[in-house]
BALOBA-1460 file (C-alpha; in Angstrom, 3 decimals):
// residues 198
<rec num="1" residu="m" x="-38.088" y="-4.861" z="9.785"/>
<rec num="2" residu="d" x="-35.627" y="-7.728" z="9.356"/>
<rec num="3" residu="s" x="-32.406" y="-5.659" z="9.163"/>
<rec num="4" residu="p" x="-31.319" y="-2.498" z="10.981"/>
<rec num="5" residu="l" x="-31.343" y="0.872" z="9.315"/>
<rec num="6" residu="t" x="-28.225" y="1.784" z="7.364"/>
<rec num="7" residu="p" x="-26.715" y="5.242" z="6.818"/>
<rec num="8" residu="t" x="-28.517" y="5.190" z="3.447"/>
<rec num="9" residu="s" x="-31.791" y="4.604" z="5.308"/>
<rec num="10" residu="y" x="-31.116" y="7.666" z="7.432"/>
<rec num="11" residu="a" x="-30.102" y="9.720" z="4.394"/>
<rec num="12" residu="i" x="-33.489" y="8.925" z="2.834"/>
<rec num="13" residu="l" x="-35.223" y="9.732" z="6.144"/>
<rec num="14" residu="g" x="-33.360" y="13.052" z="6.155"/>
<rec num="15" residu="l" x="-34.699" y="13.872" z="2.709"/>
<rec num="16" residu="l" x="-38.207" y="12.804" z="3.736"/>
<rec num="17" residu="a" x="-37.926" y="15.123" z="6.739"/>
<rec num="18" residu="v" x="-37.536" y="18.009" z="4.278"/>
<rec num="19" residu="r" x="-40.691" y="17.099" z="2.329"/>
<rec num="20" residu="s" x="-42.506" y="14.223" z="0.626"/>
<rec num="21" residu="w" x="-40.889" y="12.757" z="-2.498"/>
<rec num="22" residu="t" x="-41.470" y="10.162" z="-5.190"/>
<rec num="23" residu="p" x="-38.675" y="7.572" z="-5.610"/>
<rec num="24" residu="y" x="-37.522" y="9.371" z="-8.770"/>
<rec num="25" residu="e" x="-37.345" y="12.697" z="-6.905"/>
<rec num="26" residu="l" x="-35.425" y="11.053" z="-4.040"/>
<rec num="27" residu="a" x="-32.871" y="9.606" z="-6.464"/>
<rec num="28" residu="k" x="-32.538" y="13.000" z="-8.172"/>
<rec num="29" residu="q" x="-31.956" y="14.769" z="-4.838"/>
<rec num="30" residu="v" x="-29.343" y="12.214" z="-3.814"/>
<rec num="31" residu="r" x="-27.522" y="12.654" z="-7.133"/>
<rec num="32" residu="r" x="-27.708" y="16.443" z="-6.872"/>
<rec num="33" residu="g" x="-26.609" y="16.828" z="-3.257"/>
<rec num="34" residu="l" x="-25.642" y="13.774" z="-1.256"/>
<rec num="35" residu="g" x="-24.086" y="12.080" z="-4.271"/>
<rec num="36" residu="w" x="-21.041" y="14.341" z="-4.000"/>
<rec num="37" residu="f" x="-20.004" y="12.635" z="-0.777"/>
<rec num="38" residu="w" x="-22.411" y="9.682" z="-0.394"/>
<rec num="39" residu="p" x="-22.700" y="7.956" z="-3.782"/>
<rec num="40" residu="r" x="-25.180" y="5.096" z="-3.839"/>
<rec num="41" residu="a" x="-26.457" y="2.681" z="-6.446"/>
<rec num="42" residu="e" x="-29.707" y="3.947" z="-7.916"/>
<rec num="43" residu="r" x="-31.472" y="0.629" z="-7.190"/>
<rec num="44" residu="k" x="-30.829" y="1.070" z="-3.458"/>
<rec num="45" residu="l" x="-32.405" y="4.491" z="-3.596"/>
<rec num="46" residu="y" x="-35.583" y="3.034" z="-5.059"/>
<rec num="47" residu="d" x="-35.709" y="0.116" z="-2.608"/>
<rec num="48" residu="e" x="-34.913" y="2.010" z="0.598"/>
<rec num="49" residu="p" x="-38.235" y="3.918" z="0.914"/>
<rec num="50" residu="k" x="-40.098" y="0.595" z="0.840"/>
<rec num="51" residu="r" x="-37.946" y="-0.664" z="3.722"/>
<rec num="52" residu="l" x="-38.726" y="2.507" z="5.673"/>
<rec num="53" residu="v" x="-42.459" y="1.993" z="5.122"/>
<rec num="54" residu="a" x="-42.162" y="-1.618" z="6.345"/>
<rec num="55" residu="a" x="-40.369" y="-0.351" z="9.458"/>
<rec num="56" residu="g" x="-43.053" y="2.275" z="10.169"/>
<rec num="57" residu="f" x="-40.688" y="5.187" z="9.524"/>
<rec num="58" residu="a" x="-42.377" y="6.348" z="6.315"/>
<rec num="59" residu="t" x="-45.722" y="6.179" z="4.574"/>
<rec num="60" residu="a" x="-46.439" y="5.493" z="0.906"/>
<rec num="61" residu="t" x="-49.363" y="7.134" z="-0.871"/>
<rec num="62" residu="d" x="-50.382" y="6.210" z="-4.403"/>
<rec num="63" residu="e" x="-51.207" y="9.249" z="-6.539"/>
<rec num="64" residu="r" x="-51.702" y="10.006" z="-10.217"/>
<rec num="65" residu="t" x="-50.227" y="12.593" z="-12.504"/>
<rec num="66" residu="g" x="-52.564" y="12.424" z="-15.452"/>
<rec num="67" residu="r" x="-52.723" y="8.718" z="-16.245"/>
<rec num="68" residu="r" x="-49.365" y="7.925" z="-14.711"/>
<rec num="69" residu="p" x="-49.407" y="6.411" z="-11.220"/>
<rec num="70" residu="k" x="-46.770" y="7.443" z="-8.731"/>
<rec num="71" residu="t" x="-45.968" y="6.667" z="-5.125"/>
<rec num="72" residu="v" x="-45.171" y="9.535" z="-2.770"/>
<rec num="73" residu="y" x="-43.245" y="8.802" z="0.417"/>
<rec num="74" residu="a" x="-43.473" y="10.852" z="3.599"/>
<rec num="75" residu="i" x="-41.760" y="10.557" z="6.970"/>
<rec num="76" residu="t" x="-43.742" y="9.450" z="10.044"/>
<rec num="77" residu="p" x="-43.277" y="10.726" z="13.607"/>
<rec num="78" residu="a" x="-41.410" y="7.475" z="14.373"/>
<rec num="79" residu="g" x="-39.160" y="8.216" z="11.382"/>
<rec num="80" residu="r" x="-38.415" y="11.710" z="12.697"/>
<rec num="81" residu="r" x="-37.523" y="10.258" z="16.109"/>
<rec num="82" residu="a" x="-35.250" y="7.643" z="14.503"/>
<rec num="83" residu="l" x="-33.536" y="10.327" z="12.406"/>
<rec num="84" residu="r" x="-33.007" y="12.548" z="15.458"/>
<rec num="85" residu="r" x="-31.511" y="9.637" z="17.444"/>
<rec num="86" residu="w" x="-29.159" y="8.756" z="14.576"/>
<rec num="87" residu="l" x="-28.013" y="12.390" z="14.244"/>
<rec num="88" residu="g" x="-26.810" y="12.191" z="17.851"/>
<rec num="89" residu="e" x="-24.747" y="9.032" z="17.323"/>
<rec num="90" residu="e" x="-21.008" y="8.972" z="16.642"/>
<rec num="91" residu="p" x="-20.434" y="8.850" z="12.853"/>
<rec num="92" residu="a" x="-18.544" y="5.929" z="11.344"/>
<rec num="93" residu="p" x="-14.990" y="6.599" z="10.141"/>
<rec num="94" residu="p" x="-14.862" y="7.886" z="6.557"/>
<rec num="95" residu="t" x="-14.230" y="5.540" z="3.661"/>
<rec num="96" residu="l" x="-12.776" y="6.480" z="0.310"/>
<rec num="97" residu="e" x="-13.231" y="4.666" z="-2.958"/>
<rec num="98" residu="i" x="-11.044" y="6.243" z="-5.622"/>
<rec num="99" residu="e" x="-10.143" y="3.975" z="-8.530"/>
<rec num="100" residu="a" x="-7.387" y="6.338" z="-9.658"/>
<rec num="101" residu="l" x="-5.559" y="5.794" z="-6.352"/>
<rec num="102" residu="v" x="-5.762" y="2.028" z="-6.813"/>
<rec num="103" residu="k" x="-4.156" y="2.503" z="-10.222"/>
<rec num="104" residu="v" x="-1.443" y="4.724" z="-8.715"/>
<rec num="105" residu="f" x="-0.835" y="2.200" z="-5.927"/>
<rec num="106" residu="f" x="-0.137" y="-0.534" z="-8.495"/>
<rec num="107" residu="a" x="1.441" y="1.717" z="-11.140"/>
<rec num="108" residu="d" x="4.743" y="-0.156" z="-10.890"/>
<rec num="109" residu="g" x="3.032" y="-2.922" z="-12.872"/>
<rec num="110" residu="g" x="2.501" y="-0.585" z="-15.815"/>
<rec num="111" residu="t" x="4.200" y="2.224" z="-17.682"/>
<rec num="112" residu="l" x="5.098" y="5.749" z="-16.664"/>
<rec num="113" residu="d" x="2.803" y="7.039" z="-19.421"/>
<rec num="114" residu="q" x="-0.096" y="5.087" z="-17.882"/>
<rec num="115" residu="l" x="0.649" y="6.521" z="-14.426"/>
<rec num="116" residu="r" x="0.870" y="10.052" z="-15.742"/>
<rec num="117" residu="g" x="-2.296" y="9.508" z="-17.798"/>
<rec num="118" residu="t" x="-4.118" y="8.519" z="-14.612"/>
<rec num="119" residu="l" x="-2.821" y="11.620" z="-12.821"/>
<rec num="120" residu="h" x="-3.875" y="13.894" z="-15.708"/>
<rec num="121" residu="s" x="-7.305" y="12.256" z="-15.580"/>
<rec num="122" residu="v" x="-7.565" y="13.000" z="-11.845"/>
<rec num="123" residu="v" x="-6.818" y="16.677" z="-12.491"/>
<rec num="124" residu="a" x="-9.332" y="16.911" z="-15.347"/>
<rec num="125" residu="t" x="-12.059" y="15.104" z="-13.397"/>
<rec num="126" residu="a" x="-11.527" y="17.223" z="-10.286"/>
<rec num="127" residu="q" x="-11.620" y="20.422" z="-12.337"/>
<rec num="128" residu="s" x="-14.804" y="19.306" z="-14.106"/>
<rec num="129" residu="r" x="-16.494" y="18.312" z="-10.840"/>
<rec num="130" residu="t" x="-15.437" y="21.599" z="-9.215"/>
<rec num="131" residu="a" x="-16.953" y="23.530" z="-12.136"/>
<rec num="132" residu="e" x="-20.162" y="21.492" z="-11.858"/>
<rec num="133" residu="l" x="-20.370" y="22.155" z="-8.113"/>
<rec num="134" residu="r" x="-19.655" y="25.854" z="-8.619"/>
<rec num="135" residu="a" x="-22.407" y="26.111" z="-11.239"/>
<rec num="136" residu="m" x="-24.872" y="24.416" z="-8.896"/>
<rec num="137" residu="i" x="-23.839" y="26.721" z="-6.035"/>
<rec num="138" residu="d" x="-24.096" y="29.797" z="-8.282"/>
<rec num="139" residu="g" x="-27.659" y="28.761" z="-9.148"/>
<rec num="140" residu="v" x="-28.500" y="28.627" z="-5.444"/>
<rec num="141" residu="l" x="-26.808" y="31.970" z="-4.738"/>
<rec num="142" residu="e" x="-28.724" y="33.654" z="-7.557"/>
<rec num="143" residu="g" x="-31.963" y="32.322" z="-6.034"/>
<rec num="144" residu="p" x="-34.718" y="31.859" z="-5.452"/>
<rec num="145" residu="y" x="-34.007" y="28.405" z="-4.081"/>
<rec num="146" residu="e" x="-36.748" y="26.104" z="-2.792"/>
<rec num="147" residu="f" x="-34.702" y="24.914" z="0.207"/>
<rec num="148" residu="e" x="-32.864" y="28.145" z="1.047"/>
<rec num="149" residu="a" x="-33.602" y="27.728" z="4.763"/>
<rec num="150" residu="r" x="-31.471" y="24.545" z="4.675"/>
<rec num="151" residu="m" x="-28.466" y="26.219" z="3.032"/>
<rec num="152" residu="p" x="-26.443" y="26.898" z="6.211"/>
<rec num="153" residu="t" x="-26.019" y="23.168" z="6.897"/>
<rec num="154" residu="n" x="-25.853" y="22.313" z="3.192"/>
<rec num="155" residu="a" x="-23.079" y="24.893" z="2.748"/>
<rec num="156" residu="l" x="-20.949" y="23.062" z="5.331"/>
<rec num="157" residu="a" x="-21.176" y="19.823" z="3.319"/>
<rec num="158" residu="l" x="-20.748" y="21.553" z="-0.050"/>
<rec num="159" residu="r" x="-17.613" y="23.319" z="1.204"/>
<rec num="160" residu="f" x="-16.152" y="19.875" z="2.030"/>
<rec num="161" residu="s" x="-17.010" y="18.620" z="-1.465"/>
<rec num="162" residu="l" x="-15.327" y="21.633" z="-3.065"/>
<rec num="163" residu="g" x="-12.282" y="21.180" z="-0.838"/>
<rec num="164" residu="m" x="-12.074" y="17.482" z="-1.681"/>
<rec num="165" residu="e" x="-12.095" y="18.148" z="-5.427"/>
<rec num="166" residu="e" x="-9.526" y="20.930" z="-5.036"/>
<rec num="167" residu="a" x="-7.325" y="18.652" z="-2.905"/>
<rec num="168" residu="m" x="-7.530" y="15.876" z="-5.513"/>
<rec num="169" residu="a" x="-6.398" y="18.256" z="-8.270"/>
<rec num="170" residu="q" x="-3.583" y="19.671" z="-6.108"/>
<rec num="171" residu="w" x="-2.373" y="16.193" z="-5.168"/>
<rec num="172" residu="a" x="-2.381" y="14.996" z="-8.790"/>
<rec num="173" residu="d" x="-0.506" y="18.144" z="-9.919"/>
<rec num="174" residu="w" x="2.043" y="17.491" z="-7.159"/>
<rec num="175" residu="a" x="2.378" y="13.830" z="-8.197"/>
<rec num="176" residu="l" x="2.864" y="14.838" z="-11.837"/>
<rec num="177" residu="a" x="5.652" y="17.207" z="-10.799"/>
<rec num="178" residu="q" x="7.238" y="14.527" z="-8.600"/>
<rec num="179" residu="t" x="7.241" y="11.952" z="-11.396"/>
<rec num="180" residu="s" x="8.547" y="14.346" z="-14.057"/>
<rec num="181" residu="g" x="12.127" y="13.089" z="-13.659"/>
<rec num="182" residu="w" x="11.301" y="9.394" z="-13.373"/>
<rec num="183" residu="q" x="12.632" y="7.057" z="-16.052"/>
<rec num="184" residu="s" x="9.837" y="4.511" z="-15.474"/>
<rec num="185" residu="t" x="7.533" y="3.394" z="-12.658"/>
<rec num="186" residu="t" x="10.329" y="1.100" z="-11.438"/>
<rec num="187" residu="d" x="13.248" y="3.505" z="-12.076"/>
<rec num="188" residu="v" x="12.444" y="6.714" z="-10.221"/>
<rec num="189" residu="a" x="15.871" y="8.268" z="-10.919"/>
<rec num="190" residu="g" x="16.784" y="8.824" z="-7.270"/>
<rec num="191" residu="w" x="13.475" y="10.419" z="-6.298"/>
<rec num="192" residu="d" x="13.370" y="10.651" z="-2.496"/>
<rec num="193" residu="w" x="10.112" y="8.983" z="-1.538"/>
<rec num="194" residu="r" x="11.003" y="9.376" z="2.151"/>
<rec num="195" residu="a" x="10.997" y="13.159" z="1.782"/>
<rec num="196" residu="a" x="7.548" y="12.970" z="0.191"/>
<rec num="197" residu="l" x="6.204" y="11.284" z="3.328"/>
<rec num="198" residu="t" x="7.783" y="13.613" z="5.898"/>
């Protein structure tokens, strides 16, 4: 393999350690679970299994469903060893990519209505995502669930995702309250920004 494995490589190996998947099924599982805290471009999810095969960490088997061909990927023993090694390594520091915060950061270049519109959008999005997560979790709790044996570790990650969405909504509500007396994004009417940071 010409380049080292990435965290996305290991995420795909982790899914392959659960069972064999087609590329479509892998992408669906990433969207459904990992996508809450590890969003990735769909193209990468289709390309990554091929890289793992080239590295000897996965196998590809061509099958047919009726007349439609499909490729099913499975983890190899070398892939399981690589996954286990990676699980023991120190994780990289977290990164956040939140467009709304970029807009807030530069809000002094726009209007107060635009800033408050962004904050209202953050609240609405967080509430919608929380409801979506809750519905997915309720489906698992009602059972039966194919991967129920994996739920203890999945619950740890899902609890973070719920907390993150709740924190986003709480922060945006706080920011809306803080900006309620502002005249504009450049005239904050004596608002004590120092107090907000201490």
